[in-house]
N, C-alpha and C positions, 0 to 999 in steps of 0.2 A: 504494500500500500504506500503510495506517494504522499508525503506531507505537502500540502499546497501552500503557496504564498497567501498570507492572510488578506492582503489587499485584493488579490484575484478572487479569493473565496467570497469576500464581502461584496464585490461587484457582481459576481454571478448570483449571489443570494438576492441582491436587490433587483437584478434583472428578472429573476423568477417572480419576485413580488410585484414588479411592474407589470408583468404579463397578467398576473392575477387581478390586480386592481384596474388594469386598463379597460376592462369591460365596463367599469362604472361609467366612464365618460361616454362610451358608445350607447349604453342603455339610457342615460339621462338626456343626451342631446342629439346624437347624429348617427344615422345608419352607416354601416361600414363602407358602403359604396361611395360615400361622400368624403372619405379620408384620402389624402394624397397617397399615391402608390409609388411615385418616383423616389429614388434614394437621394436624400439631401447631400449636397456637395460640401465636403469639408475642405477648407482652405488652409494654407500655411499661414501661421501667425508668427511675427518676430517681436523682438523687444521694443522696436520703434512703434509697433502697433499698440503695445500696452501703454506707452506714453500718450499716443493719440486718443485712445479710448478714455484714459483718465482726464485728458484735457476736455474732451466732449462731456464727460461726467460733470466736471466743474462748470462748463458752460450751461448745461441743463440746470444745474443747481442755481447758478446765477440768474437764469431766466425765470425760475419759479421759486425764488428764495423764500418768500413768505409762506407759500404753500408747502414746500418741502420741509421747512423748519417746523411747521405745524405737525407734519407727519413724523418728522424726526424726533419730536418730543416723546413719541411712543417708546422709542428704544431705551433711553435712560430710565424712563419710568418703569418699563418692564424689568430692567436690571435691578432697580431698587426694590421692586416687589419681590424678586427672587432672593435678594439679599435679606430682606426683612423676613421672608419665609424661612430661610435657613437659620437665622438668628433666633426667631421666635419659636421654632419647633425642635430645638436641640440638634440642628443639623449643620453645625459649623464646619465639619470636615467636607460637607457637600457644597459649600459656598463657591469655591473655585470651579468645580465641575459644572455647577449650575450656570454660572456667569459665562465661563469659557464655552460651554456647550451651546450657548445661545448662537454661536457662529454656525453650528450645524443646521439650525433652522433659519438662519439669516436669509437664504434664497426665498423662503416663503414670505418672510416679513417684507421683502423688497418688491413683491409683485406689483404693488401699486405704483412704484417708481418706474418699473419697466413700462407700464401703461402710459405714464406721463411722457417718457422719452419717445415711445412709439407714436403718440399723438403729435408731439412737437416735430418729429421727423416728417410726418405727413402734412404738416402745416395746419393742424387742428388746434383748437383751444384746449388747454390742459390746466386744470386746477386740482386741488386735493380732492374735490368731490368726484372727479373723473376716475379716481382710483377705485371707486366703488363699481365702476363699469366692468371690472374683472368678473364680478359675480354673474354678469350677463353674457360672458364669453361662451361661444359654442363649445369650447374645450374646458369649461369650468369643472366638469366631473373629473377629467384627467388631471387638472391642476390640484383638485382635492386629493385624488389618489396619490400623486407624487408627494404632496404635503404630508400625507399620512405616513408614507415611507420614511421621510426625514424625521417625523415625530417618533417613529419606532426606533430609528438609529439614535436619536437623542436619548430616548429611554434606555436603550442598551448601553450607551456611554455612561449614564448615571449609575447603572447597575454594576458595570465593570469598575468604575471609579470607587464605588463603595467597597467592592471586593479588594481592590488594591489597598485601600486604607486599612481594612480589616487584616489583610495579610502582612502589612508592614508595621503599623502602629498598634494593632490589636483592636478588639471589639469595643473597648470602653470609649465613651465619649470624653472629649477634653473637659476639664473642670472650668476653664476660662479661656478667653481669647489669647491672653499672654502665654498661658501654658501650652496652648496649641501651637502658637508661633514658635515657641522655644523647642517643642518636640520636632517640628518640621525642619527647622534650620540648624539645629545644634546636635542632632543625633543621627547616627548612621541609618536608622530605620526611616527617619524623616527624609533624608536624601534619597534613600531607595524609593520611597513613595514618589518623590518628585521625578526621578528618572523614569520610573515605570509609568507614571501618569502622563508625562509629556510624550513618551514614546508611543504608548497606546493611543493617546489623544491624537497624535499625528496620523496614525493609521485611520482612525475614524474620519478625520478631516480630509484625508486623501480620498477616501471612498466617496464622501459627500461632494468634494470638488469634481471627481470624475463623473458622477451621475447627474450633477445639477448645474455645472458651470454655464451651460447654454440651454438646458432643457426647459426651464420655466419660461424664459423669453420665447423660446420656440413654440411652446404650447399656446402662448398668448398670441403669437404672430401667424401661425400656420395651422392648417387642418391636418394634424398628424396624431397618431396614437401615442399614448404615454411610452410604450416600448420603443417606438421610433425616436422619440425625443431623448430618452435615456441612452439608447445606443449611439445616437449622434453625439451626445455630450461625451461619452466614453471615447468615441473615435476622435473627437477634437483633442482630447488630452493625449491620446496615443500618438496622434500625428504631430503634436506640438508639445512634447514633454517638458522641455526647458522653459518656454514662455508660460506654460500653464502652471508649472511649479512656482515660477516667479510671481504669477498672478496670485496664487494662493498665499505666497509669502507677503505680498503687498496687502492683501486683505487682512491677514493675521496682524501685521504690524499696525495697520490703520485702526483695527478694532482695539488693539492693546493701547495705543496712544490715545484713542478716543475714550477709553475707559478710565484713564488715570485721573483726570480731574472730576471725580465723583460721577463718572459716566457721561458728563455733559458733552464731551467731544463727539459722542455718537450722534448728536443732533446734526453735525456736519458730515462725519465720516460715513454713516450708513446711507444717507441720500446720495452722496457722491459715488460711493461704491455701487449702489443700485443702478443709478443712471449709467455708469461706466460699464456695468455688466451687460446692459442692453446693447451698447455699442460694440462690446466684445463679441456678442452673439452675431450681430450684423456683419462684423468683419470675418468671423470664423466659419460661418455657414452660408452657403449660397443656394 
């Protein structure tokens, strides 16, 4: 029996789930005959393209600053709610997994921003209210299905993070914040938890990057099945491993920097990344 690469296993598992939930979109909105049958064209993307899509992301942010800041308030508020939940329920060890894991469902949270960029590209009016138009998309069922997949991955990440904590620091909860910080940064077990957590978290992030880097914008833009969108996203990463890993690094750094000042930086970071992701999709898929 061959031990498979965990990233490949994760992608294959998500592909199977995508095929299972893909029928939801068909049932709710569109008969199969109306889906595109042609194979999407995957283009080469280089590092200059990443600079270009980020520039366009900032341009979209500037064009709709008031609206996207209103939307952007959701992200730090969600993070603060998660933090309060962790502190209020004796779940201090889960604070970092909860907040960092928010990146795993970030593509779902940015759907409205993709819609605003799509409308601006077509010369249409775009306000925060138009983000609600996503619910009327013919592919809304497929969007819900893919959102469910990311929610499951997020839940799996929390479960694995809890196991890592239990394996390294033991089952007992910390008696205080200072004691927890001391255990994490001044003991071998704490550093083992950091190394294991970051390594496993990277694998989860890699799977999410592969299946969602262009799939949500594609479902919003084209008449395709959820399986087609996920396969296309994986193909984009396979065809452009360097730039796509760089994009993942950019996203991670932006989220970390945006989180430092009490999560307030996410008001800008998340909208810019959301808009830029739309333009990355348009550049990578023909």
